[in-house]
C-alpha positions in Angstrom: -188.6 -29.1 -12.9 -186.6 -26.2 -14.3 -189.5 -23.8 -13.7 -189.5 -24.8 -10.0 -185.7 -24.2 -9.7 -185.5 -21.0 -11.9 -188.7 -19.3 -10.9 -189.2 -20.3 -7.3 -186.0 -21.3 -5.6 -183.7 -18.9 -7.3 -186.0 -15.8 -7.3 -188.2 -16.3 -4.2 -186.1 -18.2 -1.7 -183.7 -15.4 -0.7 -181.4 -17.7 1.3 -180.8 -20.0 -1.7 -177.2 -20.8 -2.6 -175.6 -23.1 -5.1 -175.3 -25.7 -2.4 -179.0 -25.5 -1.5 -179.9 -25.8 -5.2 -177.8 -28.9 -5.4 -179.3 -30.2 -2.2 -182.8 -29.6 -3.3 -182.1 -31.4 -6.6 -180.7 -34.4 -4.7 -183.7 -34.5 -2.4 -186.1 -34.5 -5.4 -184.1 -37.3 -7.0 -184.3 -39.4 -3.8 -188.0 -38.7 -3.5 -188.6 -39.8 -7.1 -186.4 -42.9 -6.5 -188.6 -43.8 -3.5 -191.7 -43.2 -5.6 -190.3 -45.5 -8.3 -189.4 -48.2 -5.7 -193.0 -48.1 -4.5 -194.5 -48.3 -7.9 -195.8 -44.8 -8.2 -193.3 -43.6 -10.9 -191.9 -45.8 -13.6 -188.2 -46.2 -14.1 -188.2 -44.2 -17.4 -189.7 -41.2 -15.7 -187.2 -41.4 -12.8 -184.3 -41.7 -15.3 -185.6 -38.8 -17.3 -185.8 -36.7 -14.2 -182.2 -37.6 -13.2 -181.0 -36.7 -16.7 -182.9 -33.4 -16.7 -181.3 -32.4 -13.4 -177.8 -33.4 -14.6 -178.3 -31.5 -17.8 -179.9 -28.4 -16.3 -177.8 -28.0 -13.2 -175.1 -25.7 -14.9 -177.9 -23.5 -16.2 -179.5 -23.2 -12.8 -176.3 -22.4 -11.1 -175.4 -19.8 -13.7 -178.9 -18.3 -13.3 -178.4 -18.1 -9.5 -175.1 -16.3 -10.1 -176.7 -13.9 -12.5 -179.7 -13.2 -10.3 -177.5 -12.6 -7.2 -174.8 -10.5 -8.9 -175.3 -7.2 -7.0 -172.1 -5.7 -8.4 -173.9 -5.3 -11.8 -176.5 -2.7 -10.8 -175.7 -0.3 -13.7 -179.4 0.2 -14.3 -179.6 2.4 -11.3 -176.6 4.6 -12.0 -178.7 6.9 -14.2 -181.1 7.7 -11.5 -180.7 11.2 -10.1 -181.7 12.0 -6.6 -181.7 15.8 -6.7 
């Protein structure tokens, strides 16, 4: 789950925002709940997923903030364009 959020949504989906990350997490939880209700996922797996999302959300939002911080581009200050 974290790999999807950190490596795909934050880095590849250029229009991602904290709100879209939360919305995607909510959609995944609803999907897994439906899968559980239809017998494709057991309750323990669903609960584990919900716990993981709750635990990892602050990390995902911090990673989004870090990845989208364009004010901190000091790495390019040393380049000379003579």
